[in-house]
Phi, psi and omega in degrees: 000134179272123181271113181242137183287147182248136177243166165262180185292353174268356183068042173249138187293128181234359179162192175223164181221147178261123173236157187291138180293331181293341180255310182257006180218025181280168169309127183267119185253089198286334178292346170285331178301314185300315183296319187278314177301321177294322186294299182306320176291321177293327166305326190279345185291140184291314181069033184249002179299137190198144179229162177269125173279176184298334178286335188261345184269161188269149184152159178287158172252022177278150184291133185303299191242167169290158181297315183233160168097349191255345175087000179265168177294158189274069182271146182257346183195143178284000175275000187294154189295341179279356181266149169297125187085014181271171177292152178281152179241126190054032182286177180293146176227156187300137179210160173260111192274346188289146174206156181242122175294159176308144183307327184291327175292314181294322179286329180291327184291316171301317180293322183293319184289320178299312179294332175291319174295318181292318181297320180269009175071022183259010177245141188236125182251120177246153180302318171196162180235066176272130180250126182291339186204160176274108184210110184301326189292321175293326173300306187293331173288320173295326182286329176295317169306318180287348184059044178276128186276130171046246185274133188231138171251123182252121183245122176208167182306154187285355177267008180271071192295319176315310180289322176305315184283326179295330186262345195291341182270359178276130184287326181264353185241147185221140176254137174219147172280163183304320180290347184259352186298126181220169189293316184299317185286326182300318188283347178266009175238155190268329183230142172250123177238119183231140175286164179308308181291327173293319175299315180293323173300317180302309179307310180306310184300310183285331182289317185287332172300316181291325177290320182290333170300308184302317191287346186283000000 
């Protein structure tokens, strides 16, 4: 088990927490980051680009000229692609770009990302992140006290509404519950601040995913 220091919101050490080495001190496999982030970005693509083929554009389907005798080409419809206003050929059509990597890859990437933050000293565990009121200024002041660098991800239980609402106006900071933590959002932040209860929830989530894989 990895022993990690626990701080209060004044960055004073108040204890330690035991977290699984399998989640917070495992081997960092950066190739998994690529696989999972690529899948996440692909799933965000709208896939709504569309063009009309000749069967979808408006226009008569009557043969343009007689087949013989006019000296003109043997066109069958003004909706042909070579005419202005005609249909497109092999244009983009709506499609779904999303796909899901195997569960083992997704879980391995998340554990690698958490371990990377812990290994590089960019993860800070706090006893709790309680806000007395919804106020963005108070959150920014607390992050400064905690010496959190630049972009910060704060992870706490979803019922912490004051924190969730206080941080949502921050351009560089983000709040996520343990069940919403993902590799893409983790890697685009510089510091990870997680409450004790959320750290245990993350540990349970990753270990549960592994046990489900083993059961298959």
